[in-house]
C-alpha positions as CSV (number, residue, x, y, z in Angstrom):
1,M,0.1,0.2,0.0
2,F,1.5,3.4,-0.9
3,T,1.2,6.3,1.5
4,Y,1.9,9.9,0.5
5,R,2.9,12.2,3.1
6,F,2.5,16.0,2.4
7,P,5.6,18.0,3.9
8,S,4.8,20.1,6.8
9,A,4.1,23.9,5.9
10,H,5.7,24.8,9.2
11,T,9.0,23.2,9.0
12,K,11.0,26.4,9.8
13,R,8.8,27.2,12.7
14,L,9.1,23.8,14.2
15,E,12.9,24.2,13.8
16,F,12.8,27.6,15.5
17,M,10.9,26.0,18.5
18,D,13.3,22.9,18.5
19,Y,16.2,25.6,18.8
20,L,14.4,27.5,21.6
21,A,13.8,24.2,23.7
22,V,17.4,23.2,23.0
23,K,18.5,26.7,24.4
24,E,16.3,26.1,27.6
25,C,17.7,22.6,28.3
26,T,19.4,22.2,31.7
27,D,21.8,19.2,30.7
28,N,23.0,18.1,27.2
29,C,22.6,14.4,28.2
30,F,18.8,14.9,27.6
31,L,19.4,16.3,24.0
32,P,19.7,14.1,20.7
33,Q,23.1,13.9,19.6
34,R,22.8,16.5,16.7
35,F,22.0,19.3,19.3
36,A,24.1,18.1,22.2
37,E,27.2,18.9,19.8
38,L,26.2,22.5,19.2
39,S,27.8,25.4,21.1
40,N,25.8,28.2,22.5
41,G,26.8,30.4,19.8
42,E,25.6,28.2,17.2
43,I,22.4,27.7,18.8
44,E,21.9,31.4,19.5
45,A,22.9,32.0,15.8
46,R,20.4,29.6,14.2
47,I,17.7,31.2,16.6
48,A,18.6,34.5,15.3
49,A,18.3,33.3,11.7
50,L,15.1,31.8,12.0
51,G,13.5,34.4,14.2
52,G,12.4,36.5,11.4
53,L,9.5,34.2,10.7
């Protein structure tokens, strides 16, 4: 059976919310590896880049 999935129209907004949650996380051990490896500066830069949504 073939299932078609529509891409989310809100992918950038969801990414923005992910980065805000990462910023507020109290311990990197709770984060997925792709976020745990980011520096605070990288997180802030991505939030700033996505913030103009």
